[in-house]
Steps between C-alpha positions, in 0.01 A plus 500: 500500500424552134411180312672488167413148385197483275441143618460628861278781389280264303483254790413773750228622263355150470525425874365838597198450273442150628542608865246785463252272324542228764459746790189661350355164396583351841334784686188481286481121532557519877207736543275306263595163644459614860151627426417183309635284781308683768178499293548130439534431873190713565305305240613174656384617841168619355448164327572314827272743689218409263557130565509554877181707480324218314636242745394710799151551358456125454644422843278763661180366352597135561634568847838334417732780610764260633578392147540868410790533752680217323455669161636827637813319619545335159457833320737675742770239429441509127478876458737604775232748600309552822122513502280707725118509518351825628146583593308814416652687797854435376571243772700181421279194550717228339864463389707244319718287727809709434370796696493554871157410640513813718410698188148357514260752650736789423423778251706460189520871426560612148164682465562554132512124443200428721286767337594381149397144579179620666421681177531168317833571329821300475766724651878485554740699717872503585523572869772605744601299810230491773461337839375184329756497219861600552569530125323677215220285355304467176127468585229393258136509621221301343132568596288220646136506608468173694414543870632807671819517296584801285803366323793271471844658518813329365837644576861436402821645636639773276864410582435144380360632172792743467747216571354308208534806280857556610587144417363542152677833462825334604461237230417772251809702595720190471356437154562860401863470618549197280338679209722802573815290483380355172423855376857612592646213300273561200563875516876447503487252208262728303708811566820317410349368182366844399819690582757256359451630143536861630821413685628326188424811294675711763813287471476509122463878502820534705682277249370709211601820682854357506493477121396136438200549267461128431339437838137374483238389752309175489124542447286233667153665516256691282385747766615859562836379638554294183412805285748703707762234427422519127530879510830465689642261242380726222673793670820295529478408129451868410795604716710231345405613150550864600845424637596311182380779271670759724831322468448459125416869476814599690701273269334646188539861612859435601572355154314785329701756698836326467479439124460868385735622771766256387444596137513873581813457710673307220413755228590800714832342597576431133412858410727643770802286421472558125414141405202626296608726214338849483290414191321223696459680830155642414373149431608366840381810681156443352517141635591637844209745478259219409620304800429797725145512357465128584615561856259793524204287386590230745525737796176670390325167504628425848388839629151454338465163667606638836243777471231255393571275801471795736176617339651834392399486133368843402268506200452792263172389349371647178272393214692375198455289189612145576532412129745784440710391802510141368610619154780711657635204700487269197701757303764507775548125453569519124875418533432187707214394275720531186786320668287196593267531201204508738174675416228656715128483404307767688122471534312796650156508655429832330678763290559699816507341847509765772616379838582660833834444673864601525617502138869453579448207732257323264761558229758323726259207537451477126877521439560220744236268362586567136875470549450170686276376216766584245779354716331162544335463160691295237617653174218560252231493770206742521408669830130577551421833669128553566268738685139406580212622710481355849147584606384858461766674703831331419738406223694175485849510348662164409838403357542146365843374400614191313756393758553168677242578769535505879476178707182482709698489828678827404199701389394600852843649559566692176382831655689452825792728575844350432345205313650375177396158370784259429345409168553855371843564652700405196280712273499803735859550599458882498192500723493538877163336562324807640327641192179309548497578874519871415230464235272333755560775761426769245171332400401438862568867576231579244258271684503249210615142447761322291498128420687237305376195311753262355547148373833341440575495129211732415621842618381735774233768515535792744195721552415802711200727541459885494215740570321648198500877484231555235191399697 
């Protein structure tokens, strides 16, 4: 069954990682601890063998062997280990009380143990069941030189040692189970905490998809999830602003289309029914013609913006004199300049500024920026048009108007498609709010940049860069 919940996936990831780590760690610790435990028991037996050897040596030379039997019984009870004393022929000559006395006089066997002790070494061996011992045994031999003895052998039952290990393993497993339950709880809480913001964003995304762009997510952390939440909220704000400007654009375009169409319909109706006398018909026909030009410009702008958005702008790049293009566009604005009594002061970086680009599209950009500057500058103002060098390879073109400026919160949107700031609406009733968007797309198509700097009450400066052609 496919798991769809990210909480379950996260939990399984955590628990799987913990389980693998616990299994590997448990296996390693089991091996290490088993070896340590067995070595520890061997060391204990060796230490006791040394004590028994010393005690036997003293008893042998003092002739007090009866006391030695008592010590063997005490050690057997304390250590839980049997003790055997073997002569140089490998025959048992003395045992601790826990062994059957019939073993005395019998060969112990285990030649490897006997030979090791005869060589003066401390040896150990895990044996299989024999006729003397019905269970596997752990033998430790300690050499001794008193009398005819070759060594002292201490032995413990392997099942008893393994039982002690199993008991400790059982306690360890029980502890691991408790830790595992705690890990499950912590994994669930951690997964839930990490995925709650994601689930909230998922719910918010569905709400936004239904058209409610006011939905936001609560940010409670500064990590990657918090940054994702900030990006989500920023996206929602952008979508909300986009939707608002889209609606405004539709309203503006609808108004711009309806106004000339209504005017044209009225004049044409008047012409057809004879309301307008023949001597005035030419005047009103020219008005109708002008309205058709207005509709043509509007549709052309919409088509240009559509092409720009689909990255289908085709450039016909040539080398041309930027100064000459600026002068031409200023001349085209003479009627508007005289009407508002606005002047333009042009400052050029050189007598001739050769640039590379699409002359017609750069001309459209200049027309847009200059006409906006004239539109929003008060009567009697002076617009500053300037070109300057931008490094060795580029030219910077700037247009500064004397208008009311653009609020700081609106400046980041002025080049967005469909955008038209409320502060300019009353002064720009004929505009559709896409001129700057088209200008931006034309400049970006050249691989250049366009910016705006503005301060309320102090005008706005639009600037864009072009490649130099004379280097």
